[in-house]
C-alpha positions in Angstrom: 46.1 -33.2 -222.6 48.1 -31.0 -224.9 51.9 -31.2 -225.2 52.1 -27.9 -223.1 49.9 -29.5 -220.4 52.2 -32.5 -220.2 55.2 -30.2 -219.9 53.5 -28.2 -217.1 52.7 -31.4 -215.1 56.2 -32.7 -215.7 57.7 -29.4 -214.5 55.7 -29.6 -211.3 56.7 -33.2 -210.7 60.4 -32.3 -211.3 60.2 -29.6 -208.7 58.6 -32.0 -206.3 61.4 -34.5 -206.9 64.0 -31.8 -206.3 62.3 -31.0 -203.0 62.3 -34.7 -202.0 66.1 -34.8 -202.6 67.0 -31.5 -201.1 64.9 -31.7 -198.0 65.4 -35.3 -197.0 62.2 -36.9 -196.1 60.0 -34.3 -197.7 56.6 -35.7 -198.8 54.5 -33.9 -201.4 51.4 -36.0 -200.7 51.2 -37.4 -204.2 49.6 -40.8 -204.0 51.2 -43.6 -206.0 48.0 -44.4 -207.8 47.6 -47.0 -210.6 48.4 -44.5 -213.3 51.6 -43.3 -211.6 52.7 -46.9 -210.9 52.1 -47.8 -214.6 54.2 -44.7 -215.7 57.0 -45.7 -213.4 57.0 -49.3 -214.9 57.0 -47.9 -218.4 60.0 -45.5 -217.7 61.9 -48.3 -215.9 61.4 -50.7 -218.8 62.9 -48.2 -221.3 59.9 -48.5 -223.6 59.2 -44.8 -223.3 62.3 -44.1 -225.4 60.8 -46.1 -228.3 57.1 -45.0 -228.0 55.7 -42.6 -230.6 52.3 -42.4 -228.9 50.9 -42.1 -225.4 52.2 -45.1 -223.5 49.1 -45.3 -221.2 46.7 -45.9 -224.1 43.1 -44.8 -224.0 
């Protein structure tokens, strides 16, 4: 993915998060798959702030 692609995906997810907060109980249908779970762990660990490359690897 390009940097612009990452931004577009992030923008969509941020909108979904806003809907979840604003509409109490709203479900977007996004499954918490293995990749999403790994991303959540990376962000929670704080490592993403130090990484200079894709945290998920290839």
